[in-house]
Each structure stands twice: as C-alpha cells, then as structure tokens.
N, C-alpha and C positions, 0 to 999 in steps of 0.2 A: 504494500500500500504506500503510495506517495504521500509526502507531507500534506499536499493539498487535499487529497482524498481523506486523509485522517482528520484534517481540519473540518471538512464538511460533515463527517460523522459526529465529531464532537460538537459542532455548531447545532446540529439537530437536537442533541441532548441538552445543551445549554439553554436552548429556547424553551425548554420545559421548566426552567427555573426562573427565579427573579434576580439572578446574579448579574453583576456588571463585569464586562470583559473587554479586552482589546487585543488585537493581533500585534505581536511584537517579534523580536528575534530576526532570523534570517529571511523569513517570508516578507516581513515588513521592510527590512533593509533593502531587499531587491527592488522595491518600488523606487527607492531614493538613490540607489547606486548609479554610477555612470554605465555600468554593465551589471546585469543580474548575476547572482552566483547560486550554485547548487547548495541546498541545505538538506539535512536528514531529519530535521525536527520541525514540528509546528509548535510555536510558543505563544502563550496567552498571558496577559495580565488578567488576574481573576480575583473577584472579591464577592463574598457573601456577607451576612450580617456581622460576623465576628471572625477572628482569625481561625478559631477552632472549627467553626461552621464552614469556613472556606475550605479547610483541609478535608473535612468530611464530604462536602459536596463534590470536590474535585475527585476524591477517591471513588465516590458513587458513580460519577460519569465515566471514569476509567473502567470500572467494573462492568458498566452497562455496555461498553463497546467491545468487551471481551479481552481487554488488556490487563496486565498486572501492575500493581502500584509499587513504585519505588520512591523513597524519600530522597530529595536532593539537598545535601548538606553543603552550605557555603562556608569555606574556611577563610577567615579574614583577619588581618592584623590592624584594621582600622578601628580606632577606639569608639568611633561613632556608629560602627556597624560590626558588632562582635560576631563570631562564628555562630551560625544558626541554621535551622531548617528553613530554606527559602523557596523550595520548589517541591511540587508533587508531580512525579513523572509517571507516565503510562508507557509501558513497553509490551510488545507482543510476546507472550510466553514462549520461551525457548528460542527466541530470535532477537538476541540483544543488539544485533547490528542493524535491525530494521528501524524504520522511522519511529520516533517517539513523540508523544504529546507532553509538553512541559507547561504546567500551570505555575506561573510566578505568583507567589503569595504576597500580600500587602505588608511586607516587612521592609522593603527598600524605601529610603527617604525620598526618592523621586517618584514613587509609585502613584500617589494620589493626584498630583498635578498631571501626570501622563495619562492616567485613566480618565480624568475629567475632560481633558482636551481632546482625547481620542473620540469621544462620543459624536463630535461634529466633523470628524475626519473619516468619512466612509469610503473605503476603497473596494474595487471589484475583484473578487477572487474566483470569478467564473460561475459559481453557484449562488452567490449573494454578495451584496455590498456589506462589509463588516467594519465596525469601528476599529481603527488602526492607530497605533502610536504615531504621533506627528514626527516629522523629520527632526525637529529640535529636540524632542524627548528621546528619540532613539540615539541621537548623538550623546545626550546626557547619560542615558543608560549604559552605553558602550564605554564612555569615559569612566563611569563608576565601576564597571566590570574590570577595566584595566587598572584602576586604582587598587583593586583587590588582588588581581592576578595579571601582572604586566606582560606576561608572555602569551596572552590570548591572541594568536595570529589572526583569527577570523574577525575579531573586533577591530584590530588595527587595519586590516584590509577593508572592512566595511567603511570605517571612518575615512580612509584615504579616498575610496571610490565615491563616497557621498560628497566629500569636499571637491573632488574633481568634476562632479556633475554641475557645479556652479548654480545650485538652487538659490532662490531668494529666501534667505533665512531671517527669522526674527532674532536678530543679534542681541537686542536688549534683553529679551527673555533668556536666551541662551547664556549670555554673559552673567546674568543674575543667578541662574542656576549653578553655573560653574563656581561662582564666588561663594554662594551659600552652602554648597556641598563640598567645597574645597577640592574641586576637580582640576586637573591639569591636562594639557594636551601633550601627549608623549613626544619626546624629541624626534622619534622616527618619522612622525607625520606632521610635525609642526610647520614645515614649509608649505604644506597643502592647506592648512587651516586659514580661515578668514583672519584678517588683521586684528579684529576685536577679540579673538580668542588666543592670540599669540602671547598675550601677557600671562595666560594661564599655562605655563610650561616650566 
C-alpha cells in the first residue's frame, strides 16, 4: 500500500471522529519542494480532547485499518522538549519496511499554531482536499526536528528544496516562530534560506 492509499484509508476512519488533523511530513513537503520526493510514510498532526484520548483514538484507527500500533519515542537533549512519546505509529504486521501511518501527538511546541493554520490550507490528495500544514509551519517543524537530531538528511533536503522553490513566505510569522522556539537554520543550508532567517544560524 502506498502512503497515499494508506492516507485515504485513515482519512475514512478519521471522518468518523471529531478529531482535528492535518497532513504533514513528506507528503506535505512534496507540495512545497522544488521537486517532489518519495516518502514511505503518511504523517498527520492529530488531536482529540486530551493527550491520552488522542493516543487512544489514534490506536483505535490503526487497529481499524488492520495495522499494528507502535509507540514513537523522541529522544531529545532540548530542555524545553524532554524525551517523550511523541508519535503513535501504525505498521503493517510482519512488514516493517512497508508504508507507515504516523500520528504526531500534540506535544510539540509548534503543534497548535500549525494545526490551527492548516484548517484553511486545503490541498488535493486525489481522493479529497485535506487540511495540510502550511509551508511556514513545515519549515518550523523541520527546523525543530533538526534541533533534536541534526543528522536528519530528509529534513535538510526538504528545507533546501523548499527554499529553492522561491515561495512567497510569511517571513514575519516564520521569523517569530524561529525566535520563540529558539530554532536555527543549519549551516549546511543557510545559503539557501531567505535573508530574514539567516540570523537564525
């Protein structure tokens, strides 16, 4: 099953709930890159009434589509983001290399802004138009991931490709998020970043 096919199955189950969600990760990044890239995951920001309820609902959806539940533990050295369970992952039983569905939990400091802004950013995935993380918020999310794990090549590549695409960015919002979350533009891609972000490096 491709990530898009998996996303469609999960979308059908999410529609039976009152949860808020937004497409993020590689599928969203491909919309903003200068060239799309292959991904093996479908990623969603996902939120129910509480953190515990969010976990339970994500697990229920994963079980409904016949996948098994795996907890995603983020190891971090950032004092403002200690190591914690941050994802509920769905894997096809016995096929660990197949596409996964990753539910990002509302534990990230950029999560709420990104989820709220995504509701008005509907992108077409073939089977439906879905709320999708904005280009500014995907930049923030990837910079945050790199602050936790600097060697994440896919995030570096996504950021470089997004910057090369020369989108019209909300630099005031983006700069504000970088400042408030103490994010920096990694040296490897700083030459591709907009001038307003080059002070964050």
